[in-house]
Backbone as CSV, one residue per row, in Angstrom:
resi,resn,N_x,N_y,N_z,CA_x,CA_y,CA_z,C_x,C_y,C_z
1,MET,-83.682,107.849,-16.371,-83.964,109.269,-16.278,-84.431,109.553,-14.854
2,GLY,-83.824,110.504,-14.213,-84.179,110.804,-12.844,-84.205,112.293,-12.595
3,PRO,-84.116,112.676,-11.329,-84.139,114.098,-10.988,-83.040,114.895,-11.675
4,SER,-81.889,114.260,-11.928,-80.801,114.996,-12.576,-81.178,115.402,-13.994
5,PHE,-81.997,114.573,-14.685,-82.447,114.926,-16.033,-83.271,116.206,-15.993
6,VAL,-84.227,116.275,-15.060,-85.080,117.460,-14.951,-84.248,118.662,-14.522
7,GLU,-83.298,118.445,-13.623,-82.417,119.529,-13.186,-81.609,120.060,-14.364
8,ASN,-81.049,119.165,-15.179,-80.292,119.595,-16.357,-81.187,120.341,-17.334
9,TRP,-82.401,119.848,-17.514,-83.340,120.482,-18.445,-83.643,121.905,-17.985
10,THR,-83.882,122.085,-16.680,-84.195,123.429,-16.188,-82.972,124.340,-16.207
11,GLN,-81.767,123.768,-16.171,-80.569,124.598,-16.317,-80.419,125.060,-17.759
12,ILE,-80.774,124.190,-18.703,-80.708,124.557,-20.116,-81.817,125.549,-20.461
13,HIS,-82.987,125.365,-19.849,-84.152,126.218,-20.101,-84.574,126.883,-18.785
14,PRO,-83.792,127.831,-18.268,-84.091,128.409,-16.951,-85.427,129.138,-16.891
15,ASN,-85.920,129.603,-18.028,-87.182,130.332,-18.020,-88.374,129.443,-17.711
16,LEU,-88.206,128.120,-17.864,-89.298,127.222,-17.501,-89.543,127.273,-16.001
17,ALA,-88.486,127.345,-15.234,-88.635,127.400,-13.779,-89.307,128.698,-13.353
18,LYS,-89.047,129.773,-14.088,-89.665,131.058,-13.776,-91.039,131.179,-14.414
19,ASP,-91.370,130.255,-15.320,-92.649,130.248,-16.024,-92.803,131.464,-16.934
20,SER,-91.678,131.959,-17.477,-91.742,133.078,-18.410,-90.550,133.020,-19.349
21,VAL,-90.720,133.610,-20.511,-89.642,133.635,-21.492,-89.240,135.062,-21.822
22,GLY,-90.174,135.985,-21.780,-89.865,137.369,-22.090,-89.958,137.686,-23.565
23,LEU,-90.833,136.976,-24.273,-91.008,137.225,-25.698,-92.324,137.936,-25.981
24,GLY,-92.844,138.636,-25.021,-94.099,139.346,-25.210,-95.269,138.385,-25.335
25,GLY,-96.095,138.599,-26.353,-97.294,137.794,-26.545,-97.018,136.343,-26.880
26,ARG,-95.808,136.050,-27.380,-95.482,134.670,-27.753,-94.898,133.872,-26.598
27,SER,-94.714,134.491,-25.448,-94.108,133.795,-24.310,-94.888,132.552,-23.928
28,LYS,-96.207,132.681,-23.845,-97.033,131.553,-23.414,-96.907,130.388,-24.391
29,GLU,-96.927,130.684,-25.686,-96.790,129.625,-26.696,-95.429,128.944,-26.587
30,THR,-94.386,129.731,-26.415,-93.031,129.183,-26.313,-92.895,128.310,-25.079
31,ILE,-93.394,128.787,-23.949,-93.343,128.003,-22.707,-94.114,126.700,-22.890
32,ASN,-95.315,126.772,-23.464,-96.124,125.562,-23.658,-95.407,124.552,-24.543
33,ARG,-94.762,125.026,-25.614,-94.026,124.117,-26.501,-92.866,123.449,-25.770
34,LYS,-92.145,124.218,-24.948,-91.020,123.640,-24.205,-91.507,122.620,-23.184
35,TRP,-92.625,122.906,-22.509,-93.173,121.934,-21.560,-93.652,120.683,-22.284
36,ASP,-94.220,120.851,-23.486,-94.652,119.681,-24.263,-93.452,118.830,-24.671
37,LYS,-92.337,119.480,-25.043,-91.111,118.733,-25.374,-90.585,117.978,-24.162
38,LEU,-90.580,118.643,-23.017,-90.130,117.998,-21.787,-91.054,116.841,-21.427
39,ALA,-92.360,117.008,-21.629,-93.322,115.938,-21.332,-93.037,114.705,-22.179
40,ILE,-92.686,114.893,-23.438,-92.356,113.755,-24.309,-91.161,112.999,-23.741
41,CYS,-90.141,113.738,-23.309,-88.955,113.092,-22.721,-89.303,112.358,-21.434
42,LEU,-90.069,113.004,-20.561,-90.426,112.390,-19.282,-91.326,111.177,-19.480
43,ASN,-92.272,111.275,-20.409,-93.201,110.169,-20.650,-92.525,108.990,-21.333
44,SER,-91.432,109.228,-22.049,-90.754,108.151,-22.774,-89.993,107.221,-21.840
45,HIS,-89.891,107.583,-20.581,-89.157,106.767,-19.615,-89.787,105.395,-19.470
46,GLY,-91.103,105.303,-19.568,-91.768,104.002,-19.526,-92.328,103.615,-18.178
47,SER,-91.810,104.158,-17.102,-92.380,103.865,-15.789,-92.847,105.170,-15.165
48,GLY,-93.856,105.087,-14.359,-94.370,106.284,-13.708,-95.501,106.912,-14.488
49,ALA,-95.753,108.161,-14.196,-96.895,108.871,-14.760,-96.645,109.280,-16.206
50,THR,-97.735,109.333,-16.964,-97.712,109.856,-18.325,-98.633,111.067,-18.340
51,LYS,-98.079,112.228,-18.613,-98.840,113.473,-18.551,-98.498,114.344,-19.744
52,ASN,-99.395,115.287,-20.034,-99.078,116.266,-21.069,-98.238,117.387,-20.454
53,GLY,-97.817,118.319,-21.272,-96.938,119.386,-20.801,-97.539,120.219,-19.684
54,GLN,-98.840,120.506,-19.783,-99.490,121.322,-18.760,-99.527,120.618,-17.408
55,CYS,-99.747,119.310,-17.412,-99.772,118.561,-16.145,-98.386,118.507,-15.515
56,TRP,-97.350,118.267,-16.329,-95.987,118.276,-15.790,-95.638,119.660,-15.266
57,ARG,-96.123,120.679,-15.933,-95.871,122.058,-15.509,-96.449,122.296,-14.117
58,ARG,-97.685,121.844,-13.888,-98.312,122.007,-12.573,-97.534,121.266,-11.498
59,VAL,-97.106,120.044,-11.810,-96.326,119.261,-10.846,-95.043,120.002,-10.501
60,SER,-94.360,120.514,-11.510,-93.107,121.237,-11.299,-93.319,122.466,-10.428
61,LEU,-94.359,123.238,-10.724,-94.620,124.444,-9.946,-94.972,124.101,-8.503
62,CYS,-95.666,122.984,-8.289,-95.976,122.553,-6.916,-94.697,122.226,-6.156
63,TYR,-93.754,121.539,-6.815,-92.482,121.226,-6.159,-91.689,122.489,-5.843
64,ILE,-91.718,123.451,-6.736,-91.016,124.709,-6.496,-91.619,125.424,-5.289
65,LEU,-92.961,125.480,-5.240,-93.621,126.126,-4.105,-93.346,125.379,-2.804
66,LEU,-93.335,124.046,-2.865,-93.033,123.249,-1.678,-91.605,123.518,-1.198
67,PHE,-90.665,123.601,-2.128,-89.276,123.893,-1.780,-89.158,125.260,-1.109
68,ILE,-89.858,126.256,-1.656,-89.824,127.600,-1.075,-90.400,127.577,0.340
69,LEU,-91.521,126.872,0.515,-92.141,126.785,1.836,-91.219,126.095,2.838
70,LEU,-90.623,124.977,2.435,-89.713,124.268,3.333,-88.490,125.110,3.680
71,SER,-87.960,125.822,2.712,-86.811,126.698,2.969,-87.174,127.770,3.989
72,TRP,-88.359,128.342,3.831,-88.820,129.366,4.758,-88.985,128.790,6.164
73,LEU,-89.599,127.596,6.262,-89.797,126.963,7.567,-88.466,126.644,8.250
74,ILE,-87.529,126.108,7.495,-86.214,125.782,8.062,-85.509,127.047,8.533
75,HIS,-85.560,128.085,7.727,-84.928,129.356,8.089,-85.529,129.901,9.383
76,ASN,-86.863,129.908,9.468,-87.519,130.436,10.668,-87.269,129.552,11.882
77,PHE,-87.242,128.242,11.696,-86.953,127.340,12.806,-85.543,127.591,13.328
78,TYR,-84.603,127.749,12.418,-83.213,128.016,12.810,-83.118,129.315,13.606
79,ASN,-83.800,130.356,13.125,-83.765,131.640,13.835,-84.396,131.530,15.218
80,CYS,-85.509,130.800,15.332,-86.157,130.618,16.640,-85.252,129.833,17.581
81,ALA,-84.663,128.760,17.086,-83.784,127.937,17.919,-82.561,128.727,18.355
82,GLU,-82.020,129.513,17.456,-80.842,130.316,17.780,-81.159,131.330,18.872
83,SER,-82.298,132.000,18.772,-82.654,132.990,19.794,-83.018,132.309,21.112
84,TYR,-83.607,131.130,21.067,-83.983,130.407,22.284,-82.746,129.940,23.047
85,PHE,-81.793,129.371,22.325,-80.610,128.822,22.985,-79.581,129.884,23.362
86,SER,-79.687,131.066,22.793,-78.723,132.111,23.135,-79.103,132.830,24.424
87,LEU,-80.300,132.561,24.936,-80.724,133.213,26.185,-80.013,132.687,27.348
């Protein structure tokens, strides 16, 4: 089980990546249950960390935020380099 497993899981359950389901008051319960199911799959791998759904959720959100930050930095670096070299 590797990154492709988590990628496939988030494609099947896209609302996990957005951290919302859109079911009103039951959204939080539904999201928590899905993260708990994903945690069981991730923990069953046997190597690496063993966490509950909430801990895996935090890790996932940190990676998403890191990806957004890196994308922003790369975009801004490219724009700065482009304007510098075009002079």
